[in-house]
C-alpha positions in Angstrom: -160.7 110.0 157.8 -160.5 106.3 157.9 -157.6 104.1 159.1 -157.8 101.7 156.1 -155.1 101.8 153.5 -155.9 102.9 150.0 -155.5 100.6 147.0 -152.7 102.8 145.7 -150.7 102.3 148.9 -151.0 98.5 148.5 -149.9 98.8 144.9 -146.9 100.9 145.8 -145.9 98.5 148.6 -146.2 95.6 146.1 -144.0 97.5 143.6 -141.4 98.2 146.3 -141.3 94.5 147.3 -141.0 93.5 143.6 -138.2 96.0 143.0 -136.4 94.8 146.1 -136.7 91.2 144.9 -135.4 92.1 141.5 -132.5 94.1 143.1 -131.7 91.1 145.3 -131.6 88.7 142.3 -129.4 91.1 140.3 -127.0 91.4 143.2 -126.8 87.7 143.7 -126.3 87.2 140.0 -123.5 89.8 139.9 -121.7 88.2 142.8 -121.9 84.8 141.1 -120.8 86.2 137.8 -117.8 87.9 139.5 -116.8 84.6 141.1 -116.9 82.8 137.8 -115.2 85.6 135.9 -112.3 85.7 138.4 -111.4 82.0 137.9 -109.5 82.5 134.6 -107.6 85.4 136.1 -106.6 83.4 139.1 -105.2 80.7 136.8 -102.8 83.1 135.2 -99.5 84.2 136.6 -99.8 87.5 138.3 -98.4 90.2 135.9 -99.1 92.9 138.5 -96.9 91.2 141.1 -94.1 90.6 138.7 -93.9 94.3 137.8 -91.0 95.9 139.5 -92.5 99.0 141.2 -96.2 98.6 140.7 -97.1 96.9 144.0 -95.1 99.5 146.0 -96.8 102.3 144.1 -100.3 100.9 144.8 -99.5 100.5 148.5 -98.1 104.0 148.7 -101.1 105.5 146.8 -103.5 103.8 149.2 -101.5 104.9 152.3 -101.5 108.6 151.0 -105.2 108.6 150.3 -106.1 107.0 153.6 -103.9 109.5 155.5 -105.5 112.4 153.6 -108.9 111.0 154.4 -108.2 110.9 158.1 -106.8 114.5 157.9 -109.9 115.5 156.1 -112.0 113.9 158.8 -110.1 115.9 161.5 -110.5 119.1 159.6 -114.3 118.6 159.0 -114.9 117.5 162.6 -113.1 120.6 164.0 -114.8 123.0 161.6 -118.2 121.6 162.3 -117.5 121.7 166.1 -116.5 125.3 165.8 -119.5 126.1 163.7 -121.8 124.5 166.3 -120.5 127.0 168.9 -121.6 130.0 166.9 -124.8 128.5 165.6 -128.0 129.6 167.2 -130.8 127.6 165.5 -131.4 123.9 166.5 -131.9 123.0 162.8 -128.4 124.2 161.9 -126.9 122.3 164.8 -128.8 119.2 163.7 -127.4 119.5 160.2 -123.9 120.0 161.5 -124.1 116.9 163.6 -125.4 114.9 160.6 -122.5 116.2 158.6 -120.0 115.2 161.3 -121.6 111.7 161.4 -121.3 111.4 157.6 -117.6 112.4 157.7 -117.0 109.8 160.5 -118.8 107.0 158.5 -116.7 107.9 155.4 -113.4 107.7 157.4 -114.5 104.3 158.9 -115.2 103.0 155.5 -111.9 104.2 154.3 -110.1 102.5 157.2 -111.9 99.2 156.6 -111.8 99.2 152.8 -108.0 98.4 152.4 -107.8 95.5 154.8 -111.1 94.1 153.5 -109.8 94.2 149.9 -106.6 92.6 151.0 -108.4 89.7 152.6 -111.0 89.3 149.9 -108.5 89.6 147.1 -106.2 86.9 148.5 -109.2 84.6 149.1 -110.5 85.1 145.5 -107.0 84.9 144.0 -107.0 88.4 142.5 -103.7 89.6 141.2 -103.1 92.3 143.8 -104.1 90.0 146.6 -100.8 88.1 146.8 -98.3 91.0 146.6 -100.0 94.2 147.9 -100.9 94.9 151.5 -103.5 97.7 151.6 -103.7 98.0 155.4 -103.1 101.7 156.2 -101.1 101.0 159.4 
C-alpha cells in the first residue's frame, strides 16, 4: 500500500471544491436578490400592520409554538435520560446522547429565530418588522 493519493481522490476533491464554489456563488446571489426584491415592498405602506388582529395573531402563534418547542425539549430530554438508565450497550447510550444534543440544538434555534427575525425584518424594512415582536419572552 502506498501513501500517495489516487487520481480519483484528486478529482473528487476538485469536484467538491467546485461544488462549494458554486454553492457559495448561488448563496451570495440569493442574498443580493432578496435585498433587491425587498426594496419595493419596503416602499409600500404595511398592509400587515394595518390589519386589525393580524399582528397579535402572529405574535400569539409564535409564542405558542416556541412554548410547545421548549416543552418538547423537556419531554425528549427526560425520556432520553430515563432510557439511558436502562440501556446497557454503549452504542445505544451514544445514540441517545446524540438525540439529546439534536433536541437541544433545535430548541436553541427556536429561541434565537424569533428575535433574529424581528431585528432583521426591521433592518430590511419587511412588513412584519415594524409591528410584530417575535421574542418569546
